[in-house]
N, C-alpha and C positions, 0 to 999 in steps of 0.2 A: 533760283527755278519753284516754284510749289509743286508741290506733291500731284498730282494730277497729269502737268505736265511732263512732269520727270514721267512716269508709266508710260504716259503715249510715245513720248520722244523710245525707249527700251523698246514698251511689244511694236512697236513703226523699222526699230534696225535688227528686229529679231526676225517679221514680216521679210526684211530683208534682205537678211544673209539664210534665210530658209529661200529664196526664190530661187537664187545664187549655187545655192549646198548637189552635187547627184541625190536623181532622184530612187530612194528604195522603196520594194510595195509592200514590207513592215509597217505598221505603224496606224492609218488610218481602216483597217478593221471590221471592228470595233465599232456600235454606234453612236458611243458612249467618244468611241478617238475625237465627235464634230464638234467637243467645246472643252476647253477648260478648266470646268467644275459643271457639279450637278446641278439640279432642279432646282436645289434647294441654295445656291448660291444664287438665281440665276432670279429669285422667287424674293428673297432678303432685297434685294437694289428695286427694289421693283414695290417694297411693305410692308414686306417682313415676311417670309413663315411662318406658316404656327409654332409654335416647340413643342405644342402635343397635340395628338391623338395623329391616324392613319392618312397618306396617301398611295395614290394613286398614278402610275404614266400609260401610256403606249406609242408606239415612232413606231415609222416607216422609213425606210429609204431603199437603195437600187446604187449599189457600188459603184461607178464610176461612168453611171446612168444606163448597166448592163444589164440587157433583161435578164439574165443564167444569175445572176445577179441582187435580189433582193435582201434588203435585212430587215429583220422586226423585229419589234423591243417591246418587253410589256416587266414591268416594274410592281413595284410596293413595299413600301417602305414606312416604321412608327420610331413616332420620335418622342420619349420622355422623356422627363424633366431632370434625369444624370444619361441620360442609355438612348440610344438608337439601333435601327436593324433597316435593310436592304435586301428582298428577297431579288431577282429581274434572273429574265430566260430569254435569246435573244436567240436567233434562227438567223443566218446568212444561207443564201443558194437556192433551187429551186429543186426538178422531178427530180434530175442523173448527175448531182453529187448537193447535198447539206451541211453544214458545220451547226448543230446544239450547245448553245456554250448558258451553263448558267453561273447562277455567283450571288451568292452567298453573309454579306458582314452584316459582324455585328460587335459594334464599342456600346466602352460604358467611361463614365469620369469620375476620374479617381477622389477629386474634389471639389469643390466648388460647383453652383448650380450651374444648370440650363443643358440642353444634347451637346455629346464633346464632336466639337468644330467648332462650336456657338461665338461668338463673341463674350462677352465678357464684362465687368467692370478695365473702369481702368487701374491699369498699375495690378488685378487682376495675375493670376498665374494657376492658370484652371488645363493640368494634366489627361490625358484619358487613352486606356490602353482596350487592344478590340484582336478579331480574325476576321481574316479574309479567304474565302471554300473556293473555292473554283473548280465544273468536273465539263469539260467538250467533250462531244462524242459527234467525228464528221462521221457522211453515209454517202457512199458510193453505186450511184441506182440500186435503190431499196436497197443495199445490204449494211449495213448496222457495219465500222470492225468497230478494236478498244477503244473504250474510253481510258482520258486523264483524273486525275483529279489528284492537286491540295492547298494545301493548307499555309498561310501564312499571321503568323504575327503580325498587330499594329500595332505603332505608340502616337500621339500629339500631341500638342499642347496649344494654347490659346488666353492671350492676355491680347487685351483692345482690342483694335481690329486688328493688329499681327493673331495666324493664324499658321501651324507646319504642322508637318506628320513622316513619318518615318515608319519603314513595312522591307520585311528582313527576305532574306531569302526567302519564294517558297518550296515546305516541305514537301513533298513528292508519294502521294499513298501509292499512288499507281500515272506508269509512261501507257498513256497511246505511245502509237505507231508517229503520227508526227510533234515538229518540235513545238514548242514555248513561245506566246509571242510576245514579246515584251510587255508589264505589270513595272504597276507604281514603286516607285523606288522613297522620294525625296518628290516633295510636296510644300508648299510658301501657298499663300494667298496672303494680299490686304487688303482688306475694302473701304472706303468712306462713304455717309453718304448719299450724294454721285457716281460713285468710279470705284469699283474690282477692278485688281488686278496678282493674275495668279501664272506660278513656276511650278513642273513636275518634271528630272527628274524617271529617270522609265530603263530598264535595265529585262537581259532578255535571257534566254534559260547557258544559253552561254558566253553570258559577263559583258557584252556590247553596253554599253548610254547611251542614249539619244536621252533627248528633252523634247515636251511644247511648252509652249507658253501662250496665256490671253487673255483681255482684257474688257471690260463691258463698261456704259458710260450710262448714264439718267437720264435722258435726254422729255424726259416728261410725266406727267402724273400714271402711261401706266404704258411703254412703254420704251425698251433701252436694246442695244445696239452695242457690237464687240469685233473683234478683230482677234482670232487666234492662227496656229503658227505650229506645224513637226518639226523636228527637224528631225528627225531620224526617216522621215518617207522625202521633206520634201515640200509636202501638204502646207502651204497656207488658202486663210480666206476670211471669208461675212460671217457673226452668227447675232440674231436677232430673236426678244423676249417682247411678248407684249401679258399685264397680266390684267384677267376682269376679277375679280374678289377669292374666287376658292377658287380658278380656272388658269393656268397655265400656258400658251406653249409658245416653244424653239422652233426655232430652226434655224443649219448654219448649212451655210454653203462653202464644199474644203476644194479648190483647185491642184489636183498633182504632177506637177510637173511635165509627165507619159502618158498619164491611166484618163488621167482630165480630169471630168467636177461632180464631185454626188452631195445630194440636197437632201438635206433630211430633214425632217419634221419627230415632233415629240410635242403632246399637249400631255399636261401635266394637274390633275387634280391632289389642290389641299386641301384638309380642314378649315375650319372656321374658328373653329373655341379657342383660345390660350393659353398657354398657365405660365 
């Protein structure tokens, strides 16, 4: 069996097992939960992201279709020859209740060339390391509560079409009033010219583990579609991506067995300059 067919079979089996699993509420509330991978991975399948430069993104969603749970996200990142960084802000909720979350990630390649996590020459192993910082603050009826702040070291490697990552248990610098949701733990991704597949293990502050899997298939010069499944929540759905020059549009349509459907839209602008 060829690699693309094998990846498709594994992904379909994962989606089937998720749909039959017992649903949970966690695991699909963040904006990035709609995909198993970031904008750079989707862009790479549709012509490749710029190797160096500043990119930005804005996204909208309505969690489970509820008017009281709008979800907004702004993000920006900088990719250089040997390092990369990402800053994002998202807000879930409206006037009665909302929660702000800020994520800051920075990584640097230890050896080799190209940004951390990117593909390299066949046979060449490119390790990298970094830090991920997260700040969260809920607000009830315009009354802000205590914020939480944690930081976690990261490490990974890339070799040809494979890349892997590890994030240690976050160090809590300030504990908020609410429990910390699932955080990335182990991740792996395989990609080819016309397809990609990824799996991610997550862990919450109580040590409970869950998984997320996804894949994308390149169907044309500017279009791809994929599947995503979340083992912790029992949610599964479809993703799409369109790219035209420096613009990338991603969509995610994930169905939770008990809570319904969440549609996400993400507009990303990549730089044209490559290095």
